[in-house]
Z-matrix of the N, CA and C atoms (Angstrom, degrees):
N
C 1 1.447
C 2 1.528 1 110.93
N 3 1.331 2 117.46 1 -44.79
C 4 1.460 3 121.22 2 179.37
C 5 1.514 4 112.09 3 -61.79
N 6 1.331 5 115.64 4 -40.17
C 7 1.463 6 120.52 5 -178.63
C 8 1.527 7 111.46 6 -62.93
N 9 1.334 8 117.84 7 -45.45
C 10 1.464 9 120.13 8 -179.68
C 11 1.523 10 110.63 9 -68.05
N 12 1.335 11 116.77 10 -35.98
C 13 1.457 12 119.19 11 176.68
C 14 1.527 13 110.66 12 -64.55
N 15 1.319 14 116.66 13 -38.78
C 16 1.457 15 121.92 14 177.91
C 17 1.529 16 110.90 15 -63.80
N 18 1.336 17 116.82 16 -40.35
C 19 1.467 18 120.76 17 177.25
C 20 1.520 19 111.01 18 -63.45
N 21 1.319 20 116.29 19 -41.40
C 22 1.472 21 120.65 20 178.42
C 23 1.521 22 110.11 21 -63.99
N 24 1.332 23 116.72 22 -43.91
C 25 1.472 24 120.35 23 178.32
C 26 1.530 25 111.03 24 -60.57
N 27 1.328 26 115.93 25 -43.40
C 28 1.474 27 119.52 26 179.03
C 29 1.522 28 111.84 27 -64.56
N 30 1.330 29 116.20 28 -41.42
C 31 1.468 30 120.09 29 177.94
C 32 1.528 31 110.62 30 -62.70
N 33 1.317 32 116.63 31 -40.67
C 34 1.472 33 119.94 32 179.71
C 35 1.532 34 111.02 33 -67.65
N 36 1.323 35 116.87 34 -38.57
C 37 1.466 36 120.66 35 177.61
C 38 1.531 37 110.46 36 -65.32
N 39 1.321 38 116.61 37 -40.60
C 40 1.459 39 121.27 38 177.80
C 41 1.529 40 110.82 39 -63.42
N 42 1.311 41 115.53 40 -41.92
C 43 1.465 42 120.27 41 179.37
C 44 1.531 43 110.99 42 -64.80
N 45 1.314 44 117.57 43 -41.47
C 46 1.461 45 121.13 44 177.44
C 47 1.528 46 110.57 45 -64.34
N 48 1.323 47 116.51 46 -39.51
C 49 1.463 48 120.91 47 176.99
C 50 1.531 49 110.79 48 -62.53
N 51 1.331 50 116.67 49 -41.48
C 52 1.460 51 120.97 50 176.71
C 53 1.534 52 110.23 51 -61.21
N 54 1.316 53 116.73 52 -44.31
C 55 1.465 54 120.95 53 179.08
C 56 1.529 55 110.99 54 -60.23
N 57 1.315 56 117.20 55 -42.36
C 58 1.465 57 121.62 56 177.61
C 59 1.520 58 110.52 57 -61.21
N 60 1.316 59 116.02 58 -44.89
C 61 1.464 60 121.57 59 -179.28
C 62 1.531 61 110.77 60 -61.33
N 63 1.324 62 116.54 61 -49.58
C 64 1.468 63 120.96 62 -178.99
C 65 1.528 64 110.34 63 -63.15
N 66 1.310 65 116.22 64 -44.90
C 67 1.464 66 121.05 65 -178.51
C 68 1.530 67 110.99 66 -63.05
N 69 1.318 68 116.91 67 -38.97
C 70 1.474 69 121.38 68 -178.93
C 71 1.527 70 111.06 69 -73.87
N 72 1.338 71 117.37 70 -45.43
C 73 1.469 72 121.52 71 -176.86
C 74 1.526 73 112.02 72 -69.02
N 75 1.310 74 116.86 73 -33.38
C 76 1.462 75 120.48 74 -177.44
C 77 1.527 76 111.03 75 -106.22
N 78 1.318 77 114.77 76 27.21
C 79 1.458 78 120.00 77 -173.83
C 80 1.515 79 116.36 78 -90.01
N 81 1.325 80 118.32 79 11.85
C 82 1.462 81 117.89 80 177.79
C 83 1.520 82 109.49 81 -63.96
N 84 1.303 83 116.58 82 154.14
C 85 1.466 84 121.72 83 -177.77
C 86 1.528 85 111.63 84 -59.02
N 87 1.322 86 117.44 85 -41.21
C 88 1.468 87 121.07 86 -179.43
C 89 1.526 88 111.48 87 -64.72
N 90 1.311 89 116.80 88 -46.20
C 91 1.467 90 120.48 89 -179.73
C 92 1.519 91 110.20 90 -65.48
N 93 1.328 92 116.92 91 -46.39
C 94 1.459 93 120.36 92 179.01
C 95 1.528 94 111.22 93 -59.28
N 96 1.327 95 116.70 94 -44.18
C 97 1.470 96 120.57 95 -179.97
C 98 1.527 97 111.32 96 -64.48
N 99 1.317 98 116.50 97 -41.94
C 100 1.464 99 120.45 98 179.72
C 101 1.521 100 111.10 99 -62.76
N 102 1.327 101 116.40 100 -46.24
C 103 1.459 102 119.26 101 -179.81
C 104 1.526 103 111.88 102 -71.45
N 105 1.319 104 117.74 103 -28.49
C 106 1.469 105 120.00 104 175.24
C 107 1.535 106 110.14 105 -65.48
N 108 1.319 107 117.03 106 -37.97
C 109 1.473 108 120.93 107 177.05
C 110 1.531 109 110.16 108 -66.67
N 111 1.320 110 116.28 109 -45.32
C 112 1.467 111 120.44 110 178.28
C 113 1.528 112 109.97 111 -59.72
N 114 1.321 113 116.03 112 -44.91
C 115 1.455 114 120.73 113 179.74
C 116 1.527 115 110.71 114 -61.64
N 117 1.319 116 116.72 115 -42.11
C 118 1.471 117 121.02 116 179.23
C 119 1.524 118 110.74 117 -62.78
N 120 1.324 119 116.63 118 -43.46
C 121 1.468 120 119.77 119 176.25
C 122 1.527 121 110.52 120 -61.91
N 123 1.337 122 116.13 121 -35.59
C 124 1.454 123 121.21 122 178.78
C 125 1.517 124 113.68 123 -72.33
N 126 1.355 125 117.41 124 -11.16
C 127 1.467 126 121.16 125 174.86
C 128 1.523 127 110.81 126 -60.44
N 129 1.306 128 116.52 127 -21.52
C 130 1.454 129 120.50 128 179.99
C 131 1.511 130 113.08 129 147.02
N 132 1.316 131 117.33 130 -23.73
C 133 1.470 132 121.68 131 -176.13
C 134 1.529 133 111.09 132 -52.04
N 135 1.315 134 116.85 133 -50.56
C 136 1.461 135 122.35 134 -178.41
C 137 1.525 136 110.74 135 -61.42
N 138 1.338 137 115.52 136 -48.29
C 139 1.466 138 120.51 137 -174.85
C 140 1.523 139 111.89 138 -70.34
N 141 1.323 140 117.30 139 -42.82
C 142 1.472 141 120.27 140 179.03
C 143 1.518 142 110.56 141 -64.39
N 144 1.306 143 116.62 142 -38.19
C 145 1.471 144 120.30 143 177.46
C 146 1.526 145 110.32 144 -62.17
N 147 1.323 146 116.57 145 -42.48
C 148 1.469 147 120.08 146 176.82
C 149 1.524 148 111.09 147 -62.75
N 150 1.327 149 117.06 148 -42.65
C 151 1.462 150 120.49 149 -179.78
C 152 1.534 151 111.93 150 -62.10
N 153 1.318 152 115.90 151 -33.70
C 154 1.473 153 120.52 152 177.71
C 155 1.525 154 110.55 153 -74.41
N 156 1.329 155 116.55 154 -39.48
C 157 1.468 156 120.95 155 -176.61
C 158 1.529 157 113.50 156 -73.18
N 159 1.320 158 117.87 157 -32.82
C 160 1.471 159 119.96 158 -175.96
C 161 1.531 160 113.00 159 -56.22
N 162 1.329 161 120.65 160 -48.24
C 163 1.471 162 119.43 161 177.85
C 164 1.534 163 112.58 162 -65.77
N 165 1.319 164 116.37 163 -32.20
C 166 1.464 165 119.73 164 178.53
C 167 1.525 166 111.08 165 -67.64
N 168 1.317 167 115.95 166 -35.73
C 169 1.468 168 120.71 167 -178.53
C 170 1.525 169 113.57 168 -86.94
N 171 1.332 170 117.35 169 -35.92
C 172 1.461 171 120.45 170 -170.91
C 173 1.530 172 114.11 171 -122.69
N 174 1.305 173 117.32 172 10.44
C 175 1.462 174 121.01 173 176.32
C 176 1.516 175 113.03 174 63.95
N 177 1.336 176 116.14 175 -137.90
C 178 1.465 177 120.84 176 -174.85
C 179 1.534 178 111.69 177 -65.74
N 180 1.326 179 117.73 178 -31.48
C 181 1.472 180 120.26 179 176.59
C 182 1.532 181 110.00 180 -64.06
N 183 1.322 182 116.47 181 -41.84
C 184 1.460 183 120.85 182 177.32
C 185 1.522 184 112.10 183 -67.47
N 186 1.338 185 115.72 184 -35.70
C 187 1.462 186 120.40 185 177.22
C 188 1.525 187 110.52 186 -64.05
N 189 1.325 188 116.80 187 -39.26
C 190 1.468 189 121.05 188 178.08
C 191 1.528 190 110.41 189 -61.84
N 192 1.314 191 117.13 190 -45.54
C 193 1.466 192 121.03 191 -179.89
C 194 1.530 193 109.84 192 -64.07
N 195 1.332 194 116.93 193 -43.21
C 196 1.468 195 120.61 194 177.95
C 197 1.523 196 110.85 195 -61.20
N 198 1.329 197 116.80 196 -40.02
C 199 1.470 198 120.54 197 179.40
C 200 1.521 199 111.01 198 -64.36
N 201 1.327 200 117.12 199 -41.66
C 202 1.468 201 120.81 200 177.57
C 203 1.530 202 109.68 201 -63.06
N 204 1.326 203 116.00 202 -44.78
C 205 1.465 204 119.84 203 178.49
C 206 1.531 205 110.70 204 -60.22
N 207 1.319 206 116.10 205 -43.87
C 208 1.467 207 120.34 206 -179.65
C 209 1.525 208 110.78 207 -61.37
N 210 1.326 209 116.82 208 -48.22
C 211 1.466 210 120.55 209 -178.75
C 212 1.529 211 111.94 210 -63.35
N 213 1.320 212 116.26 211 -41.93
C 214 1.463 213 119.95 212 176.41
C 215 1.535 214 109.82 213 -63.89
N 216 1.318 215 116.52 214 -38.28
C 217 1.461 216 120.29 215 177.01
C 218 1.519 217 112.24 216 -60.57
N 219 1.334 218 116.79 217 -41.08
C 220 1.471 219 121.28 218 178.65
C 221 1.533 220 110.35 219 -65.76
N 222 1.327 221 116.42 220 -45.64
C 223 1.472 222 120.68 221 178.13
C 224 1.529 223 109.52 222 -60.94
N 225 1.330 224 116.59 223 -46.67
C 226 1.465 225 120.50 224 -178.79
C 227 1.519 226 112.04 225 -63.11
N 228 1.313 227 116.91 226 -38.95
C 229 1.462 228 119.98 227 178.40
C 230 1.523 229 110.49 228 -62.57
N 231 1.313 230 116.63 229 -39.86
C 232 1.469 231 120.77 230 178.42
C 233 1.529 232 111.00 231 -64.14
N 234 1.317 233 116.16 232 -46.65
C 235 1.469 234 120.85 233 178.57
C 236 1.522 235 110.02 234 -60.65
N 237 1.312 236 115.52 235 -46.90
C 238 1.464 237 122.93 236 -179.31
C 239 1.532 238 111.07 237 -57.17
N 240 1.325 239 116.94 238 -47.44
C 241 1.465 240 120.32 239 -177.51
C 242 1.527 241 111.63 240 -65.70
N 243 1.323 242 117.40 241 -40.59
C 244 1.466 243 120.45 242 178.65
C 245 1.526 244 110.02 243 -63.57
N 246 1.340 245 116.87 244 -47.27
C 247 1.466 246 120.13 245 -178.77
C 248 1.528 247 111.99 246 -64.87
N 249 1.311 248 117.14 247 -41.21
C 250 1.471 249 119.79 248 178.38
C 251 1.526 250 110.55 249 -58.69
N 252 1.324 251 115.22 250 -45.04
C 253 1.465 252 120.14 251 -177.86
C 254 1.527 253 111.56 252 -68.16
N 255 1.343 254 116.35 253 -41.04
C 256 1.471 255 120.37 254 -177.45
C 257 1.524 256 112.98 255 -70.84
N 258 1.346 257 116.59 256 -39.91
C 259 1.465 258 119.08 257 -175.18
C 260 1.522 259 112.83 258 -87.32
N 261 1.314 260 118.30 259 -35.83
C 262 1.478 261 123.40 260 179.06
C 263 1.531 262 112.33 261 48.70
N 264 1.312 263 116.65 262 41.32
C 265 1.471 264 121.44 263 -179.00
C 266 1.527 265 109.32 264 -78.65
N 267 1.323 266 116.02 265 124.60
C 268 1.461 267 121.19 266 179.13
C 269 1.530 268 109.99 267 -66.40
N 270 1.302 269 115.25 268 146.23
C 271 1.467 270 120.77 269 178.16
C 272 1.534 271 109.86 270 -70.11
N 273 1.342 272 117.58 271 154.41
C 274 1.468 273 120.05 272 179.33
C 275 1.537 274 112.60 273 -56.19
N 276 1.332 275 115.98 274 -38.58
C 277 1.465 276 119.07 275 -179.09
C 278 1.528 277 111.65 276 -65.88
N 279 1.332 278 117.41 277 -21.92
C 280 1.461 279 121.35 278 177.24
C 281 1.528 280 111.42 279 -87.95
N 282 1.326 281 116.09 280 -19.25
C 283 1.463 282 121.23 281 -177.17
C 284 1.528 283 112.95 282 -80.43
N 285 1.324 284 116.82 283 -25.02
C 286 1.466 285 120.39 284 -178.25
C 287 1.526 286 110.46 285 -154.55
N 288 1.314 287 114.88 286 148.13
C 289 1.464 288 120.48 287 175.66
C 290 1.521 289 112.36 288 -77.44
N 291 1.334 290 116.97 289 -6.24
C 292 1.457 291 121.54 290 -178.77
C 293 1.529 292 112.72 291 -80.49
N 294 1.323 293 116.70 292 -5.43
C 295 1.462 294 121.02 293 177.93
C 296 1.523 295 108.22 294 -109.93
N 297 1.332 296 114.49 295 124.96
C 298 1.458 297 121.10 296 179.65
C 299 1.525 298 109.25 297 -87.57
N 300 1.305 299 116.10 298 126.58
C 301 1.461 300 121.15 299 178.00
C 302 1.520 301 108.75 300 -72.75
N 303 1.333 302 116.26 301 121.22
C 304 1.456 303 120.90 302 -175.64
C 305 1.517 304 114.80 303 -96.89
N 306 1.334 305 117.66 304 -10.68
C 307 1.468 306 122.97 305 178.58
C 308 1.522 307 107.40 306 -161.92
N 309 1.309 308 115.78 307 153.05
C 310 1.459 309 119.68 308 -179.86
C 311 1.528 310 110.68 309 -72.50
N 312 1.322 311 117.15 310 131.16
C 313 1.462 312 119.59 311 177.31
C 314 1.535 313 110.54 312 -72.26
N 315 1.328 314 115.18 313 153.86
C 316 1.459 315 120.53 314 178.62
C 317 1.525 316 111.52 315 -82.09
N 318 1.327 317 116.06 316 -20.31
C 319 1.459 318 120.54 317 178.41
C 320 1.522 319 108.61 318 -150.48
N 321 1.307 320 115.37 319 -175.97
C 322 1.458 321 120.84 320 -171.74
C 323 1.520 322 114.47 321 -80.71
N 324 1.335 323 117.21 322 -34.65
C 325 1.461 324 119.95 323 -167.98
C 326 1.523 325 113.83 324 -105.22
N 327 1.333 326 114.11 325 166.80
C 328 1.449 327 122.02 326 -168.76
C 329 1.530 328 115.03 327 -101.55
N 330 1.324 329 118.17 328 -35.95
C 331 1.466 330 121.25 329 -169.78
C 332 1.517 331 111.95 330 -103.05
N 333 1.334 332 116.42 331 127.43
C 334 1.463 333 132.52 332 -7.34
C 335 1.531 334 110.45 333 -89.32
N 336 1.307 335 116.78 334 177.31
C 337 1.460 336 121.00 335 175.62
C 338 1.531 337 108.69 336 -78.97
N 339 1.321 338 115.68 337 109.31
C 340 1.461 339 120.89 338 177.92
C 341 1.516 340 112.35 339 -67.40
N 342 1.334 341 116.54 340 -35.94
C 343 1.466 342 120.22 341 177.65
C 344 1.533 343 110.17 342 -58.22
N 345 1.340 344 115.02 343 -47.60
C 346 1.462 345 119.87 344 -178.65
C 347 1.525 346 110.72 345 -67.70
N 348 1.314 347 116.43 346 -43.25
C 349 1.455 348 122.24 347 179.72
C 350 1.529 349 110.45 348 -52.93
N 351 1.328 350 116.17 349 -51.52
C 352 1.465 351 120.43 350 -178.94
C 353 1.532 352 111.91 351 -70.47
N 354 1.312 353 117.48 352 -41.09
C 355 1.473 354 120.31 353 -178.59
C 356 1.525 355 111.15 354 -60.85
N 357 1.307 356 116.90 355 -43.23
C 358 1.466 357 120.19 356 -179.77
C 359 1.524 358 110.59 357 -69.25
N 360 1.319 359 116.93 358 -46.93
C 361 1.470 360 119.92 359 -179.11
C 362 1.522 361 111.10 360 -60.43
N 363 1.317 362 117.01 361 -48.21
C 364 1.459 363 120.42 362 -178.49
C 365 1.522 364 111.59 363 -65.28
N 366 1.325 365 116.99 364 -37.94
C 367 1.471 366 120.52 365 178.88
C 368 1.528 367 111.07 366 -63.92
N 369 1.318 368 116.37 367 -44.98
C 370 1.470 369 119.83 368 -179.88
C 371 1.529 370 110.30 369 -61.00
N 372 1.308 371 116.69 370 -44.62
C 373 1.473 372 120.35 371 179.98
C 374 1.522 373 110.46 372 -63.10
N 375 1.314 374 116.78 373 -49.18
C 376 1.469 375 120.55 374 -179.29
C 377 1.523 376 112.08 375 -59.55
N 378 1.311 377 116.41 376 -47.10
C 379 1.468 378 120.46 377 -176.57
C 380 1.533 379 111.01 378 -68.11
N 381 1.323 380 117.23 379 -30.11
C 382 1.460 381 118.26 380 179.00
C 383 1.535 382 111.44 381 -68.20
N 384 1.322 383 117.90 382 -29.63
C 385 1.461 384 121.51 383 177.67
C 386 1.534 385 112.97 384 -95.09
N 387 1.317 386 115.65 385 -36.49
C 388 1.466 387 121.70 386 -177.01
C 389 1.532 388 108.97 387 -130.92
N 390 1.338 389 117.23 388 80.56
C 391 1.471 390 120.91 389 -175.16
C 392 1.530 391 114.28 390 -55.00
N 393 1.323 392 117.47 391 -33.09
C 394 1.467 393 119.75 392 -178.71
C 395 1.528 394 112.24 393 -64.05
N 396 1.327 395 117.97 394 -20.97
C 397 1.471 396 120.78 395 178.23
C 398 1.523 397 112.22 396 -72.70
N 399 1.320 398 115.67 397 -11.82
C 400 1.456 399 119.81 398 178.10
C 401 1.516 400 113.17 399 -57.97
N 402 1.325 401 116.44 400 -30.99
C 403 1.474 402 120.71 401 179.45
C 404 1.521 403 111.96 402 -62.10
N 405 1.310 404 116.94 403 -24.83
C 406 1.466 405 121.04 404 -179.88
C 407 1.523 406 111.16 405 -102.11
N 408 1.329 407 116.98 406 -50.96
C 409 1.464 408 119.31 407 -170.34
C 410 1.525 409 114.03 408 -74.71
N 411 1.324 410 118.04 409 -31.84
C 412 1.473 411 118.94 410 -179.85
C 413 1.537 412 111.13 411 -68.28
N 414 1.335 413 119.53 412 -49.70
C 415 1.471 414 117.88 413 175.90
C 416 1.531 415 112.53 414 -62.28
N 417 1.335 416 116.07 415 -37.33
C 418 1.469 417 118.56 416 178.96
C 419 1.530 418 110.61 417 -62.98
N 420 1.328 419 117.35 418 -45.46
C 421 1.470 420 120.66 419 179.27
C 422 1.533 421 110.53 420 -61.14
N 423 1.320 422 117.01 421 -40.55
C 424 1.470 423 120.62 422 178.15
C 425 1.529 424 111.06 423 -63.53
N 426 1.313 425 116.73 424 -42.09
C 427 1.472 426 120.72 425 178.09
C 428 1.529 427 111.65 426 -65.80
N 429 1.322 428 116.89 427 -39.02
C 430 1.462 429 120.24 428 176.61
C 431 1.524 430 109.46 429 -60.63
N 432 1.331 431 116.95 430 -47.69
C 433 1.465 432 121.06 431 179.61
C 434 1.532 433 110.77 432 -59.80
N 435 1.321 434 117.06 433 -45.74
C 436 1.466 435 121.07 434 178.87
C 437 1.522 436 111.21 435 -62.64
N 438 1.316 437 116.62 436 -39.16
C 439 1.464 438 120.74 437 -177.14
C 440 1.520 439 112.11 438 -59.20
N 441 1.317 440 116.76 439 -33.45
C 442 1.453 441 120.12 440 -175.99
C 443 1.533 442 111.87 441 -65.01
N 444 1.334 443 116.95 442 -37.48
C 445 1.466 444 120.86 443 178.30
C 446 1.526 445 109.70 444 -79.46
N 447 1.320 446 117.21 445 -44.83
C 448 1.463 447 121.65 446 -177.88
C 449 1.526 448 111.40 447 -59.80
N 450 1.318 449 116.90 448 -37.46
C 451 1.468 450 121.26 449 -177.72
C 452 1.529 451 112.84 450 -82.26
N 453 1.328 452 117.10 451 0.91
C 454 1.462 453 120.69 452 177.35
C 455 1.516 454 114.12 453 79.02
N 456 1.321 455 116.77 454 16.56
C 457 1.467 456 121.16 455 -175.47
C 458 1.523 457 113.81 456 -94.03
N 459 1.331 458 117.57 457 -25.35
C 460 1.458 459 121.21 458 -175.61
C 461 1.512 460 111.76 459 -142.76
N 462 1.328 461 113.90 460 155.33
C 463 1.451 462 122.18 461 170.04
C 464 1.528 463 107.74 462 -86.09
N 465 1.330 464 117.65 463 157.73
C 466 1.469 465 119.32 464 176.40
C 467 1.534 466 113.20 465 -56.09
N 468 1.334 467 117.65 466 -36.25
C 469 1.464 468 119.19 467 179.43
C 470 1.524 469 112.05 468 -67.49
N 471 1.332 470 118.09 469 -28.78
C 472 1.471 471 121.13 470 174.39
C 473 1.520 472 109.90 471 -64.08
N 474 1.325 473 114.88 472 -42.45
C 475 1.462 474 121.54 473 -179.26
C 476 1.534 475 110.08 474 -68.09
N 477 1.327 476 116.04 475 -44.79
C 478 1.474 477 119.66 476 178.36
C 479 1.534 478 111.38 477 -62.34
N 480 1.314 479 116.87 478 -41.41
C 481 1.469 480 119.80 479 178.44
C 482 1.526 481 110.38 480 -64.89
N 483 1.333 482 117.03 481 -42.37
C 484 1.461 483 120.28 482 176.79
C 485 1.515 484 111.51 483 -60.15
N 486 1.328 485 116.20 484 -42.35
C 487 1.472 486 120.53 485 179.17
C 488 1.526 487 110.76 486 -64.89
N 489 1.316 488 117.28 487 -40.82
C 490 1.471 489 120.71 488 -179.82
C 491 1.532 490 111.10 489 -66.02
N 492 1.314 491 116.70 490 -42.84
C 493 1.465 492 120.13 491 179.17
C 494 1.527 493 110.35 492 -66.58
N 495 1.322 494 116.61 493 -44.53
C 496 1.464 495 120.56 494 178.78
C 497 1.515 496 112.33 495 -61.61
N 498 1.321 497 116.47 496 -41.02
C 499 1.465 498 120.97 497 177.43
C 500 1.530 499 110.38 498 -62.61
N 501 1.301 500 116.09 499 -45.26
C 502 1.466 501 121.13 500 -178.27
C 503 1.524 502 111.56 501 -63.14
N 504 1.333 503 116.63 502 -48.57
C 505 1.477 504 118.48 503 -177.88
C 506 1.522 505 111.41 504 -66.55
N 507 1.316 506 117.27 505 -37.13
C 508 1.474 507 119.82 506 178.73
C 509 1.525 508 110.96 507 -65.40
N 510 1.316 509 116.57 508 -45.38
C 511 1.471 510 120.00 509 -179.73
C 512 1.532 511 110.18 510 -64.60
N 513 1.320 512 117.35 511 -41.53
C 514 1.464 513 119.88 512 177.27
C 515 1.524 514 111.22 513 -62.01
N 516 1.322 515 116.96 514 -42.45
C 517 1.461 516 120.60 515 179.09
C 518 1.521 517 111.37 516 -63.91
N 519 1.305 518 117.06 517 -40.66
C 520 1.462 519 121.18 518 179.96
C 521 1.525 520 111.89 519 -71.43
N 522 1.318 521 116.57 520 -29.02
C 523 1.465 522 121.61 521 179.44
C 524 1.523 523 110.55 522 -72.77
N 525 1.330 524 116.41 523 -37.98
C 526 1.461 525 120.47 524 -177.87
C 527 1.498 526 109.32 525 -100.87
């Protein structure tokens, strides 16, 4: 038991060190500002705008896709809130003064990354119906995920967990 706990502690220390490195190396004002804008768009502005535009552009087919995105968003928000409350993992910027906070967090805890969770789920749904949108939504989702670590808001494992949950809920929604 002690050995596995020690491995977990070492992995967490390594992850925090990685976060410090990324935050410090990519900490220029221009990079921080750019990723703060991307992160803000990932709060929902980008996705909600797409959900509104799809029915306007594609009629009832677009409305169906928007409805699927909305329902997946509601499910994901529920999962996200339960996990945040259960894990109560402090954000990297709260764990050390060596990480500069690049944007205000929407809540107190780190695990999982809700931004990434929604970005991945919405991207998968959109691309499955409108593959040409992949040129926009896939790079945007990747930038949103990167922004969370660069801005000192999440650990890489928070982002990976968000991506895994978003992938799962999107695939389940598309299957049913």
